[in-house]
C-alpha positions in Angstrom: -94.0 132.6 142.9 -90.6 133.5 144.2 -88.3 134.9 141.5 -84.8 136.2 142.3 -82.2 138.5 140.9 -78.7 136.9 140.7 -75.6 139.0 141.2 -71.9 138.4 140.6 -70.5 139.0 144.1 -67.4 141.0 144.5 -65.3 140.6 147.6 -63.3 143.8 147.0 -66.2 145.9 148.3 -67.2 147.0 144.8 -70.8 147.0 143.5 -72.3 143.6 142.7 -73.2 143.2 139.0 -76.6 141.7 137.9 -76.2 138.4 136.1 -79.9 137.7 135.5 -83.2 138.9 136.8 -86.5 136.9 137.4 -84.6 133.7 138.0 -86.9 130.8 138.7 -84.5 127.9 138.8 -80.8 127.4 139.8 -78.9 124.2 138.9 -75.4 123.6 140.3 -73.0 121.0 138.8 -69.6 121.4 140.3 -68.5 124.9 139.6 -71.1 125.4 136.8 -74.2 127.2 137.8 -77.1 127.3 135.3 -79.7 130.0 135.8 -83.2 129.8 134.2 -85.5 132.8 134.2 -89.3 132.8 134.2 -89.4 132.9 130.4 -87.1 129.8 130.0 -83.9 131.7 129.0 -80.8 130.0 130.4 -77.4 131.2 131.3 -74.4 129.2 132.7 -71.7 130.8 134.8 -68.6 129.4 136.5 -68.3 130.1 140.2 -69.7 129.2 143.6 -72.9 130.1 145.3 -72.1 132.7 148.0 -75.5 133.5 149.4 -79.2 132.9 148.7 -81.9 135.1 150.4 -85.1 133.6 148.9 -87.5 135.8 150.9 -85.5 138.9 149.7 -85.2 137.5 146.2 -81.4 137.9 146.1 -78.8 135.3 145.1 -75.0 136.1 145.0 -72.4 134.0 143.1 -68.6 134.3 143.4 -67.8 134.1 139.6 -64.4 132.9 138.4 
């Protein structure tokens, strides 16, 4: 099972903030990104997918 930690990416060089851990599913509908963790908890953020490293279990989103 490959679970990822999703971060809010900052282009200003600051530290990325954790949005959600143990994410099992990512759904994208326009600029709405819905994250679902292994326990079924869901969170929707507005932004664009910046990077997904599935072997490293890291996903970064540019949040609006």
